[in-house]
C-alpha positions, -999 to 999 in steps of 0.1 A, spaced: 201 646 568 176 670 568 137 660 560 132 657 521 103 679 516 98 672 478 97 638 487 76 636 519 48 661 499 46 637 470 40 608 491 12 625 506 -3 636 474 6 599 463 -17 587 494 -45 610 488 -52 601 452 -51 568 464 -75 572 492 -97 593 469 -101 559 449 -103 535 470 -135 559 485 -147 564 452 -150 527 445 -164 526 480 -194 544 471 -196 529 437 -201 494 457 -241 505 463 -260 484 482 -231 470 508 -241 432 506 -216 405 519 -215 396 481 -207 427 474 -178 436 497 -164 397 494 -166 393 456 -175 426 441 -204 410 432 -187 385 411 -187 414 385 -153 420 374 -144 424 341 -110 415 325 -85 441 327 -96 451 362 -91 414 375 -56 411 354 -46 447 369 -52 432 407 -42 402 404 -8 414 391 -5 440 415 -13 416 447 13 394 434 41 429 426 41 441 462 64 457 477 86 423 486 84 412 453 98 447 439 127 452 466 134 414 469 139 408 432 168 436 434 183 423 462 183 391 455 197 396 423 224 422 432 236 394 461 235 366 447 229 368 405 199 362 379 200 320 388 185 325 427 164 356 419 139 327 420 103 347 424 95 365 390 98 329 376 83 312 403 50 330 407 47 331 371 49 291 366 22 289 398 0 314 385 0 296 356 -9 264 373 -32 281 391 -50 297 361 -51 264 343 -61 239 368 -72 252 401 -92 284 392 -115 267 368 -124 249 396 -132 269 423 -148 294 398 -170 269 379 -183 261 421 -185 297 429 -171 293 463 -167 322 484 -135 322 500 -106 291 489 -113 273 522 -149 264 514 -141 232 499 -121 225 530 -150 228 551 -171 210 520 -147 178 524 -132 184 556 -164 197 579 -159 231 600 -142 221 625 -112 207 605 -116 227 575 -113 260 602 -81 246 617 -66 248 577 -76 283 580 -48 297 605 -19 290 587 -32 313 561 -39 340 589 -5 340 604 10 342 571 -14 373 557 -4 388 591 30 384 590 33 390 552 12 426 554 40 435 589 67 425 573 61 450 540 50 474 560 83 475 580 100 470 553 86 505 539 91 526 567 123 513 570 129 526 533 113 563 537 135 564 567 166 562 550 156 583 517 134 608 535 146 606 570 113 605 582 99 586 614 97 547 606 68 546 633 45 575 615 54 558 576 43 523 591 7 537 603 2 566 578 10 540 553 -18 514 570 -43 536 577 -46 547 543 -47 508 533 -70 497 557 -90 531 554 -103 523 516 -106 487 520 -127 489 552 -150 514 529 -158 494 499 -141 461 502 -124 442 470 -139 469 445 -121 493 463 -87 473 467 -92 459 434 -96 496 419 -66 508 437 -49 480 429 -48 493 390 -34 528 402 -7 512 424 -3 491 394 -2 520 367 28 539 394 49 511 394 49 504 357 59 540 349 74 549 382 106 517 372 103 528 338 112 563 342 139 554 369 152 525 355 176 539 329 187 567 349 198 542 373 217 518 347 237 549 328 246 566 358 281 573 354 289 557 386 278 525 371 299 501 349 284 470 342 310 452 329 327 452 359 304 426 369 314 397 350 299 370 349 289 372 384 252 387 376 244 350 365 253 338 400 258 299 404 245 276 422 271 250 438 262 210 437 257 207 476 233 234 468 207 218 448 185 207 471 176 242 490 176 260 455 146 231 448 131 238 479 129 278 468 116 272 437 90 249 451 78 277 476 74 304 452 59 283 427 36 260 440 36 277 478 24 310 462 -9 289 448 -33 283 482 -34 320 492 -70 338 494 -53 367 478 -50 352 448 -85 334 447 -109 361 458 -96 373 422 -107 347 408 -136 341 427 -148 378 416 -147 371 374 -175 370 361 -172 340 341 -149 309 343 -130 316 312 -123 344 323 -108 338 354 -83 316 336 -76 341 313 -64 369 339 -45 343 360 -26 332 329 -24 365 315 -9 380 351 13 350 352 27 372 325 24 407 333 42 397 370 78 383 346 73 414 332 76 436 364 108 421 376 126 433 349 130 467 360 140 461 397 162 434 383 183 457 360 184 485 390 195 454 416 228 449 385 233 489 388 237 487 425 259 458 430 279 475 396 282 513 409 310 529 426 293 537 456 325 563 464 319 582 431 281 591 446 270 609 472 263 580 494 275 586 532 278 550 544 300 523 546 316 510 509 310 481 497 279 484 507 274 464 535 250 429 539 223 452 558 225 477 531 221 451 505 181 446 512 180 482 504 198 484 475 167 497 455 158 527 470 196 537 477 202 529 439 171 553 434 180 580 461 218 583 446 219 572 411 188 589 397 179 622 395 161 639 427 123 646 407 131 604 396 140 592 431 108 610 441 91 595 419 105 559 428 100 562 461 62 566 456 64 534 434 74 517 467 49 528 483 25 517 460 38 482 460 34 479 495 -3 495 498 -13 471 468 1 441 494 -11 452 520 -51 457 513 -50 426 494 -35 407 526 -59 424 551 -90 419 528 -78 382 525 -75 374 559 -105 393 573 -127 375 547 -118 343 554 -128 342 589 -159 362 586 -169 336 565 -154 303 573 -156 314 609 -179 333 620 -204 326 596 -198 287 592 -186 277 628 -197 303 652 -228 318 639 -246 304 613 -277 322 613 -260 356 608 -276 384 587 -265 396 557 -259 430 574 -238 413 597 -218 395 578 -207 430 565 -199 446 597 -176 417 609 -159 416 579 -153 455 579 -145 451 624 -124 417 615 -101 443 586 -96 467 612 -85 439 636 -61 427 611 -45 461 602 -43 468 636 -23 430 644 0 439 611 10 473 618 17 467 659 42 438 649 56 457 616 65 485 649 75 468 674 88 429 663 124 433 649 123 394 632 87 398 611 104 385 578 119 359 595 80 348 607 68 356 576 94 331 555 80 303 581 47 307 578 54 309 536 70 274 538 38 264 559 20 274 527 39 253 506 47 227 531 9 224 548 -17 244 525 -6 230 489 -11 194 496 -40 201 515 -57 225 490 -47 202 460 -66 168 475 -97 187 485 -99 198 451 -84 168 430 -87 138 453 -122 125 456 -113 101 484 -96 128 508 -113 127 542 -108 146 573 -90 122 590 -63 125 563 -66 159 563 -57 163 600 -28 137 596 -19 153 569 -15 187 589 3 171 619 28 153 598 37 182 572 37 206 605 57 185 630 82 178 601 90 214 593 95 228 626 120 198 634 140 208 602 147 243 619 147 277 610 175 302 618 160 331 605 136 326 641 163 312 660 145 276 655 176 250 657 170 220 637 161 190 657 157 163 628 190 167 607 185 157 572 214 139 546 242 169 541 235 188 571 263 212 581 268 239 612 280 261 585 251 259 563 224 239 579 199 217 562 209 216 522 184 183 521 153 196 506 136 196 539 106 216 527 97 198 496 99 160 519 75 177 540 53 183 518 51 153 499 52 137 531 16 155 539 7 139 507 12 106 514 -6 110 547 -32 123 533 -36 93 508 -32 66 524 -51 81 563 -78 85 539 -80 53 520 -78 34 558 -106 57 571 -127 50 543 -126 16 542 -125 11 577 -161 28 584 -177 23 553 -171 -16 552 -177 -13 589 -140 -29 601 -148 -5 629 -175 9 651 -192 37 641 -186 52 679 -150 55 668 -160 85 639 -145 115 664 -152 136 639 -186 127 629 -176 130 589 -195 91 586 -218 93 611 -241 127 629 -251 158 613 -215 163 602 -216 141 573 -213 155 542 -208 142 507 -178 157 493 -171 178 460 -166 149 439 -197 125 436 -183 101 408 -185 69 425 -148 64 432 -133 44 459 -136 75 484 -174 75 479 -185 42 471 -223 58 477 -225 49 510 -227 78 527 -266 76 539 -265 113 557 -288 138 547 -266 163 526 -273 201 538 -264 225 514 -238 252 528 -243 292 524 -209 288 497 -232 257 476 -262 282 475 -241 303 464 -222 281 442 -257 271 422 -263 309 417 -230 316 399 -238 286 377 -268 300 369 -260 333 364 -227 316 339 -251 294 318 -275 326 314 -244 344 303 -237 317 279 -273 319 267 -270 353 260 -238 354 240 -250 323 216 -283 345 208 -264 374 198 -246 351 179 -274 339 161 -293 372 155 -257 384 135 -263 356 112 
């Protein structure tokens, strides 16, 4: 097959437009302060926040995965759109207001405030791995897609996409990412809306041939796995820095809440076109198209059902637009993940743990270097590692199994402490690894009820590990709080220095609850994140006072 020259030209033009918007947004950043590149000066409006938050979720994996799963397993197993919607509602209603009101810089600030710099920094590791593997997975998928459709070199496609995404992120930080997300989401919406009718109405497509198969079924033995997957996509999607970076960049608490809830609805809406196109691909008579491959489609080909439907079930101009759409979806995910990892490293590891005296200009350059490193790592993995997707799935599990209970406890549980957090981390990690993961060839050493050699683990092992983490955090925190504050054990046993010594802190919660008891006698040190929180609160108060003054004036 010859190189699709019109398709290549259209993708190059699209990439140049995205790069131009990113550079323009970066120039608007003005003075490159850390607050500006991390959080766009905490001045993002509702429309931009809504678009960038939706684009972050509606990435390449979301679009391609929705089409693939509905074609392979039916509607009932297409869990990501509903799960993301539920997760963003929960995040917007319960987590976002607390985080934005506190004025944190990253989602790991409360970890280090409650657990201390060292244990809080440990919690960053699953997130770093998840972000890098996620970026590598979507870049790899894009490379394979363009290689199939355009007959273009796989490595060239990956490198070009990564260079563009990392380039404008390097220049402008969150502002560049947010403005390019607006363009990318518009491209995704327009492209899929144009392509969907052509694909569904192709003469080779007979939707009635699917019968009720398009709905899918959940066998009784699969209920545990079904519950597990919903937990991963709904609750595991909450503790991601890319999501909270946009929450923390909002102008006010109410805007953070609204943007998350509206974005939840938009995520559900953006799943409709790829789902319909996936069904069209499943119902197509591929012998009646120009498809040269094996018919019926092999399991491997079903992974590319969306790009194949674009190429063979829609006119060439529409297919070219559709490929640009897929590129946009991948970029909107890749830039967000790279920036999120770099921000967490710069703020929570470099500034808080390695060099607290770092200047603002130094922080900006450390962030930029971290962006380059994260981008290079993801690109190299996308090119050279064959099981990137399996690694990403495992890390996504760890976000649900490890970070969700930890994040919930540091935000809502007054008695949580570093000993409980460390115990929960180890319990959940060990349980998940012992349960095995076939995608990365990890055999199960711990076989739960209903296990068999054919289907593997049928028990909701991820949810069990997550709930076990909750239990460990709560119980160990209560025991250590009582042991140290009531002097049941000597202070020398406080190896993490959370009750004695210079790392002791008040928690986020100062309500006199059982976990606090007012017995922390060490001097409280205000971190950089806390100072920014005070500034954010003052900004919100001034904003509210201004609104009240306007109302009184209008009366």
